[in-house]
C-alpha positions in Angstrom: -23.0 22.1 9.9 -23.5 19.6 12.9 -23.9 16.7 10.6 -20.8 17.5 8.4 -19.2 17.5 11.3 -20.3 14.3 12.3 -19.6 12.7 9.3 -16.1 13.9 9.4 -15.8 12.6 12.8 -17.1 9.0 11.9 -14.5 8.9 9.2 -11.9 10.2 11.4 -12.6 7.2 13.9 -13.0 4.8 11.0 -9.5 5.3 9.6 -8.1 5.2 13.6 -10.2 1.7 13.7 -8.7 0.3 10.5 -5.0 1.7 11.0 -5.5 0.0 14.7 -6.5 -3.4 13.5 -4.2 -3.4 10.8 -1.2 -2.5 13.4 -2.7 -5.4 15.9 -3.0 -7.7 13.4 0.9 -7.3 11.8 1.9 -6.6 15.5 0.6 -8.7 17.7 -1.4 -11.6 15.6 0.7 -12.1 13.0 4.0 -13.0 15.0 1.6 -14.6 18.0 -0.1 -17.2 16.0 2.6 -17.5 13.0 -0.1 -16.5 10.1 0.6 -14.4 7.3 -1.2 -13.1 3.9 0.1 -15.2 1.1 0.0 -14.0 -2.0 -2.3 -15.8 -4.2 -0.8 -14.6 -7.4 2.6 -16.0 -6.3 1.7 -19.2 -5.4 -0.3 -20.0 -9.1 2.0 -18.2 -11.2 5.5 -18.0 -9.0 5.7 -14.3 -10.6 5.9 -11.4 -7.8 2.5 -9.3 -8.0 2.5 -5.3 -7.3 1.7 -6.0 -3.9 4.2 -8.6 -2.9 6.5 -7.9 0.4 3.7 -5.2 1.6 3.1 -6.6 4.8 6.9 -7.0 5.2 7.2 -3.5 4.2 4.0 -2.3 6.4 6.0 -4.6 9.3 9.5 -2.7 8.7 7.7 0.5 8.3 6.1 0.1 11.9 9.7 -1.1 13.2 11.0 2.6 11.9 13.0 0.8 9.2 12.2 3.1 6.2 14.8 1.5 4.2 14.0 -1.9 4.5 10.3 -1.0 4.0 11.1 0.6 0.7 13.2 -2.3 -0.6 10.4 -4.8 0.1 7.7 -3.2 -1.7 8.8 0.4 -2.9 5.6 0.7 -4.7 3.7 2.1 -1.1 6.0 5.2 -1.3 5.0 6.1 -4.6 1.2 4.9 -4.6 0.4 6.5 -1.2 1.3 10.5 -2.0 0.0 10.0 -5.3 -3.5 8.7 -3.3 -3.6 12.1 -1.2 -3.1 14.1 -4.2 -6.3 12.2 -6.0 -8.2 12.7 -2.9 -7.3 16.2 -2.6 -8.5 16.5 -6.4 -11.5 14.7 -6.2 -12.8 17.0 -3.0 -12.0 19.9 -5.2 -14.1 18.9 -7.9 -11.0 18.3 -9.9 -12.6 15.4 -12.0 -10.2 15.3 -15.0 -7.2 15.5 -13.1 -8.1 13.1 -10.7 -9.0 10.6 -13.7 -5.9 11.3 -15.3 -3.5 10.9 -12.1 -5.9 7.7 -11.3 -5.3 6.3 -14.5 -1.1 6.9 -13.9 -1.4 5.1 -10.6 -2.8 2.3 -12.1 -0.2 2.3 -15.2 2.7 2.8 -12.6 1.2 -0.5 -10.2 1.1 -2.6 -13.8 4.3 -1.5 -14.8 6.1 -1.8 -11.2 4.3 -5.9 -11.2 5.3 -6.5 -15.0 8.8 -5.4 -14.7 9.9 -6.7 -11.0 9.6 -10.1 -12.9 12.5 -9.4 -15.1 16.0 -9.9 -14.1 17.0 -7.1 -15.8 15.0 -5.6 -12.7 15.5 -7.4 -10.2 16.1 -5.0 -7.4 12.3 -4.4 -7.4 11.7 -8.0 -6.0 11.4 -7.8 -2.6 14.7 -8.1 -1.2 15.8 -8.8 2.4 18.6 -6.4 3.4 
């Protein structure tokens, strides 16, 4: 039991480290040094990938601007709850449901990436309000 608790603690520490590192990068290093994460897919193809706007969405979310974060990349608001559900299903041994959910998330991500590049769905593209 003690070994299980130690593994859980290590995962918690790792999660806090990763979240803290992300916040440090987004709020301190990126603005101070003027560095950002470029989208290689966009540079090569000129099209938006499913992750385009994710850094700006994270920054807006850290600033408490949920609406602007949503406008930069709404996929994060769809995928994160589904990832949590996936994790719960995996932990409970519901492999069949978790695999269906994983394929669903993959389908949503690919469809989002494709649709946001059509004029009819331009509202899916990263937008500054």
